[in-house]
N, C-alpha and C positions, 0 to 999 in steps of 0.2 A: 330366538331361533333354537337354541340348545334346549330350552325348557319345552318347546313345542315338540322337538324330536324325542325327548324323554317321555313326553305325554303319549306320543304315538306308540312308542315301544311298550309302555305300560298297558295301553289298550290292546295291543297285539298279544301280549302275554296273558291278559285276562280272557280274551277270546279263545286262545289256544287251550285253556284248561276247562272251558265250558262244555257241557254235554251237547250232543248234536241237536237235540230237541230245543235246547235253549237258543242256539245259534239260529236255527230255522225260525223259531218264534220271533226273535229279534228282527230278522230279515223280513218276515211277514208284516210286522208292525211298521218297519221303515218303508216297505212297499205301499202300505196304506197311507202313510204320511205323504209320500211322494205323489200318490194318486190324488189325495186331497189338494195338494199344491197344484197339480196338473189341472184339476177342475177349476181352480180359482183363476188360472191364467188363460188368456184368450187362446182359442184353438190354433190360431195362426202361429203361435210361439210353441215350438216343439221342445219339450224337456225330457223326452223318452230316454235320453242318455243317462239321466240320473238314476234310472232303475238299475243301472249296472252296479250301483253301490251295494244294495242288498244281495244282488246276484253274486257279486264278487265275494262278499263276506261269507255267504252260504257255501259257495263252491270251495273256497280256500280253507275255511275253518270247520266245515262239515264234510261233505263229499259231493261227487259229481251228480248223483241222482237228486239230492236235495237242491242242488243248483238248478237242475232242469225244472224241478217243481216250482221254485221261485221265479224262474224265467217264464213259465206258463202263467203264473199268477200275475206277474208284472205285465205281460202282454195283454191279458184279459182286462186288467185294471185300466191299462192305457186305452183299450177299446171302449170300455164303459164310460170313462170320464169324458170321452170325446163324442158321445152320443147326446148331443145337446139339441133341445127343441128349436133354438134360435139360429142354429148353424146348419147350413145345407151344403152337401158335397155335390160335385159335378155329376156323380153317379152313385147310386146306393151301394155299389160294390167297393167303392174307394176306401172306406174305413176298414173293411175286412182285408183288403189287399195290404193296406198300411200295417195292419196288425200282423199279417203273415211276414212281411218284410222285417218288422221290428222283432218278432219272435225268432226269426232266423238269425238276426244279428245277436240277440241275447244268447241263443244256443251256441253260436259260434264262439262267442266270448267265454261261455262256460267251458267249452271244449278246450280252448287255448289255455285257460287258467288251470284246468285239470291236468293237462299235459305238462305245463310248467311246474306244477306241484309234484308230479311224479318224477320229473327230471331232477328237481332240487333234492328230493328224498333219496334218489339213487346216487346223486353226487355226494350227499352227506354220508350215506352208507359206505360208499367207496372210500371216502376220506377217513373213515373210522375203522375200516375192516381190512384184515389181511386177505388178499385176493385168493390165496391158495387154500387156507384152512377155514376161512370164515370167522376166525376169532378177531378180537380187537387188535388193532395195530399198536405200535409203540407210542405214537403221539397221543392217541385217544386214551391209552392206558395211563399215561402221565396225567392227563386231565382228571381221570377218575380217581387216581391216587391222591391228587391234591384235594379233591372233595372229601375223600375218606379221612385224610389227615385232619381236616377241619372238624369233621364229625367226631373223630376220636378225641381230639383235644377238648372239644366242647362238652362231650358227654363223659369224658374221663374213662374211655373204654380202650382196651388193648387192640392192636391189630398186628397181623403177621404178613410179611411179604416174602415170597420165595422165588428163586430163580432155578430153572433146571434146563439141562440140555441132553441131547442124545449122544451117549458114548459110542464111538466107532461109527458115527453117521457117515463119515467120509468113505469108510470101507464099503458100506452098503451102496453108496452112490457109484463108487468105482467098480464094484463087483457086479452089481445088478442093473445099474443105469439110473438116470435121474428120474425116470417115470416111477420106478419103484421107490426111490427116495421121496418123491412127492407124496406117493400113497402112504408111505410110512408116517410122514409128518401129519397128514390128514387123519390117520388112525390115532396118532398120539393126541391130537387136538380133540377128536371125538370122545375118546376114552377119558381124557382128563376133564373135559366139560361135564360128562355124565356122572363123574364122581365128586362133583362140587355142588355146593348149595346155590340157590338162585342169587343170593346176595354176594357170592364170591365172584371175583373178576379174574379172568384169564386172558392172556394176550400172547401173540407170537411176536417176540421182540426182533427177530431177524435170524435167518439161517435155521439152525436147529435149536435155537434158544427160546424158551418160554418163560413167562412171568405170571405169578399168581398173587393176588391180594385177598387175604381172608379178614374181612372186617369183623370187629367185635369178637375176636378169637384170641384167647390166651395161649400160653406156651404148650400146656398139656393137650388141649383140644387140637391145636394146629399140628402137634407132633403126630397125633393119631391120624389126622386127615392126610398128612404128607406121607406117612409110612404106608397107609392104605393105597394112596395114589401111586407110589413107587411100585408096590406089588402088582397093582392092576395093570400098569403100563408094561411092566416086565412080562407078565403073563400074556398080554396081547401080542407082544413081540415074539415070544416063544411059539405061540400058535402059528405065526407066519414064518417061523424058522429064520428069523433075522438075528444075527449075533450082536445085538445092541443092548445096552443097559442105560440107566439114568442117574446122573449126578445132580443132587439137589442141595442148594444153599438157601437157608431160610433164617430170618431173624424176627423175633417177636418184640414189639415195642410196647411197654407199659405206657410210656409217654413218647409218642413219635416226634421226631424233629420236624421243623417246618419245611425243611429242604427235601423235596422229592428225589433230587439227584443223589443226595447223600444216602438216603434209604436204599436206593437201587444199587449204588456202588457197593454198599456193605453186603447186600444179598448176593450180588455178582461175585464179590471176592470170596464169599463163603462157598459158592458153587465151585469156583476154580480151586479152592482149597480141597474140596471133596474129590475133585478130579485128580489132583496131585497125590492124594493119599491112596489112590488105587482105583478110582471110579466106582460107580454103582453104590454110592454112599449118600447118606443124608447128613449134612452138617448144619445143625440148628442151634442158634444162640438166643439168649434172652437179654434184652437191653432194658434196663430200668432207670437209668440216669439220663435225664434230659440234658444235663450240662455236657455230657460226652458228645451229643449230637449237634450242639450249637457251635 
């Protein structure tokens, strides 16, 4: 049973990475095979339900329109294989009526699968995204850091993790209201994201705290990125006349530890160290010794 489950999971993963035309072609071939089987079986035995297999595959792993196409092909195939010279219906219209009924059933199934797919994607997005800023949330950030740690150790590449928060954010909330505070956080998220590479990862950890992961980035390169980010964010806040600055704590690992929690704690501590030293500072360290992290 376990092996069967693993086999199904492997099949799903294979289908997920295939281009749409490949999935549609596979479904068309399956439809043809089911049609051939349908032709071999006496017309009294209905197997139209098996056409849902290629329809479901196309709808789920390709898109709704492709699912509609396979639904039409399946309904037409079902009609053709039941046009047999030795079999007579009570009325000539019966096979066409049956085809319409079958097609409606196929299209309804296609619609339900499409809606289910959209719902699952939305739930997945909500589970990984911060509702206010649209950035990754803390839990998904931890997952991504785990992946990048593995890549860093495997390819022997450095990585940098940084924590920053908004100095005097509470003052803005108290003075201007939470609506302005929310707008401030969204502006921070937008500016920070626009100043990072596509491979960089940024997340809102909670409140006014954010985390950044810079894969394959050494100390000097990450120092430049973080200084530029601090200047950009400060400039954006000054344009809005908000009296806030940014304290950043960052650590570059030549050999990262296997513990995500420890990496985050060290970056977090460096951020609070920057705040204690007067705020609006970048406190950046280089860690080269793996033994220290273990």
